N, C-alpha and C positions, 0 to 999 in steps of 0.2 A: 644053665641060667637063662640062656637065650630062649630056649623052648618054654621055660616057665614065664618069661616076659610076654612071649607071643600068646601063650594060653591065657595069661592074665589080661592082656590087652587085645584080645582077638577081634573085638568089635572095631577098635581103632585101626588095627592093621587092615582089616577088611575094607574099612572106609577109605583108607589111603590107597589101597590097591585099586579099588573101584574108581577113585579120582584120577589116578594115573592112567587107567585104561580109557576113561572118558576123554582126558586130554589127548592121549595118543590117537584115539578114534577121530577126534575133531581135527587135529593137525595133519593126520596122514590119510584120512578118508573124507570127512565132511568138507573141509576147507578146499582141497583140490577139486572135489566134485562140484562145489558151489562155483569155484572159479571157472571150471569148464562149462557149466550151465550158463553162467553170465556171458562168457565169450560167445557161446553159441547163440544166445538170445540177441546179443549185439550184432552178430553176423546176419541173423535172420532179419533184424530191423533194417540194417543197411541194405540188404538184398531187396526188401519190399520198398524201401525209399527210392532205390535206383529204378525199380520197376515202375513206381508211380511217376517219377520224374520223366522217364522215357515215354510213358503213356501220355503225359501232358505235352511233351514235345511233339509226339506224333499227332495229337489232336490239334496242335497249333500249325501244322503244315499247311492246311488250306488258307489260314489267315496270313501266314508268311508268304505264301505264293501270291495271294492277292496284293499284299504290300509290294512285293517285288514287281508285279505287273504294273502297279500304279506308278512306281518309281521309274520304270522303263518308259511308261507313257509320258511322264512329265520330265523326262531327262533334259529336253531342251530348255525348259523353264528353270531348271536347277543350275544350269550353266550361266551363272550371273556375271562372270568376268568377261569384260569386253576386250576384243583385240584392238590393236592400234588402228586398223583400217575400218573399225566399226564406230569410231568416235563421231564421225560426221552423221551417221545414222542416229546416234544417241542425241546429238544436238537437234536434229529434225524432230525426234520424238518429244523433246522438251518444248519445241515451238508448237507442236500439235497440242500438247497439254496446256500451254499458255493460251492457245486459241479456244480450247474447250472451256477454260475457266475464266475467260474474258479479262486477262491481265496483259500488260505490256511487258516485254521481256528483253533484257540486254545481257549478253553473255560475253565474258572476257576471261582469258587465261591469266592466272597469277604468275606463272613461270614461263611466259612466252611460248606456251604450247608444248613444253618439253615434259616428258614422262619422268616423274620423280621416283627414285628408288630409296626408300627410307633406310637409314643407317643410324646406329646408335651414336649419338654425338656426346662428346665430353663437354660439360658446361664450362664456358669461358667467362671469367669475371670481366666486366666492362667498367671503365672508369666513369665516375659520376661527372656529368656535364657541369661546367662552372656556373652557368646561368639557370640551371634547373632547380626547382624547389624539391624539398623532401617528399611532399605529397605526390608530385608528378613522378618522381623516381620510384616510389613505392607502387604506384598504379602501373607503371611500365613493367616493373619486375613481376608483379602479380599476373599481368596479362601474358608475359613471356613464359612464366612457369606453367600457366594454364594451357597455353598452346603446346608447349613441350610435352606436358602430360598426355594431352589428347593424341598428338602425333606419335608418341612412344608406345601407345597401346592399340595400334591399328590392327585389324584382322588380316590385312594383306599389306605387303611392303612395297607395292608398285602401284602408283596412282597418278592421275591427272587432276590438278587442282584448278577449279573453276570458280569464278566470282560471278554470281547471277543476281542481277538487279530486277526486281519484280515490282510493278506499280499497279495499284488497283484498290478495291475496297478490302476491308478486313476479311470478309467471308471468302472473297475470290482468292486472296493470297493464301488463306488457310487451305482452301481446296487445292490450289496449285502445289503447295508443299506436301499435302497428303498424297496426291496422285504421284508426285515425283518420288517420294520415299517408298511407295508401294509398287514401283516399276520392277520388272524382273531384271534388274541391273544392280551390280554390286556397287553401292555408293553409300556415303555417310555425309550428313549435314553436320559439320563440325563447328559452325558459327552462324549467327544470325543477328543482324542489326535492323531495327525498324524505326522509321521516323515518319512524322506527318508532313505531308506536302500539300500545297494548294495549287490547283490548276485553274488558270484564268480562262473564262469562257465568255466571249462577247455575245450579248443577247442580240437577236435579230431585230431590225427595225420593223415596226408594225406596218402592215400594208395599208393602202388607202381604204377608207371606209365611207360608204355612201349614205350613212345614217343621216336623216334630216336634222337631228338634234346636235350633231357635232359642231356645225358652224356657230351655234349659240354658246357652246362651252369653250371652244378654242378661239382665242384672240390672237390676231396676227398671223393666222394661217389661211390658206386659200380655202374657198368653200368646197365642202365635200371631201376634204383631205386633211388629215392631221398627222403630225409626227410626234413621237414620244422620245424623250432623251435616252441616249444609249447608256445602258447600265452594265457595268462590268460585274459579272457573276463569278464567284470562286467556288470551286468544288473541292471539298475535303477528301483527300485520298491518303493512302499509305504507300511508302516505298520501303521494301524489304531487300536487304543485301544478304544473300546466302553464300556461305563459304562451303563448297561441296567438293568432296573427293570422289572421283570416279576410278574404281579399281580396274587396272589394265592387266591382261594376261601376259605372261612372259613368252 
C-alpha cells in the first residue's frame, strides 16, 4: 500500500524530497559558507582600516614634531604659575603696565600678603543682625554666595589675593585690564568695581600781557598787566578697584 501511495503521489514525494535537500544544503552548506565569507570580509575591512589609520598617523608625524618643537620653544611662556619669590617682579610688571597705559596704580593685599590655599568650606549659617533690613540681608547673602561660587571653582588652589585700584580715563583703564589679563602669568580678575571721581585742578594765573588795549578793558589794575580770577577746574575720571587672584606655585 505504501508503494502504491508513492507511485500515486510520486510528484508530491519528489517535491518534498527536493525541498528537504534544499533546506539541508542551505543550513549545512550555504549558511556556513556565507558566515565564513562575511567574517573574512569584516576582517579584510578591519585590516585596511588599520592600515589607513596607521598611514594617517605616519603622515602626521612631521606636524606633531613641529608642534612639539613649538611647545618646547614656548615652554617658559607656558609656565604661568609664579613662585613666591617672583611676586615682587610681578608687582613691578604691573607698575610698568600702568605706566604704559597712563593710569595711577595702588596695590594692596587683602590677606596681609599671605598665600591662601583654597579648601572646601562648609557653609555656616549666620544670625540676622537686629538692625539690618531684609533687603540688606538679601544683598549680603547674594554677594557671599557669588564670592563662594567663584572661589570654589578656581583652576588652582594656591593664590595671592590683591586689591588693585586704578585711576584714569575709561580707555586707559580698559587698556590696563586687557594688558594685565594677557600677561603670561596665571591670574584671574574675580571682581571689579568702577566709580566716577572728580580730580580738582587749579588753573594757572595768566601771565602779564603788554597789549595796549588791556588798560582800557581792565579797571582797577595796573597799566600793562591784568589778572584773571582763579578758576577751579574739575577733570572727570574713573576709579576701578580690581580683585585679582595671582596663582602661586607650591
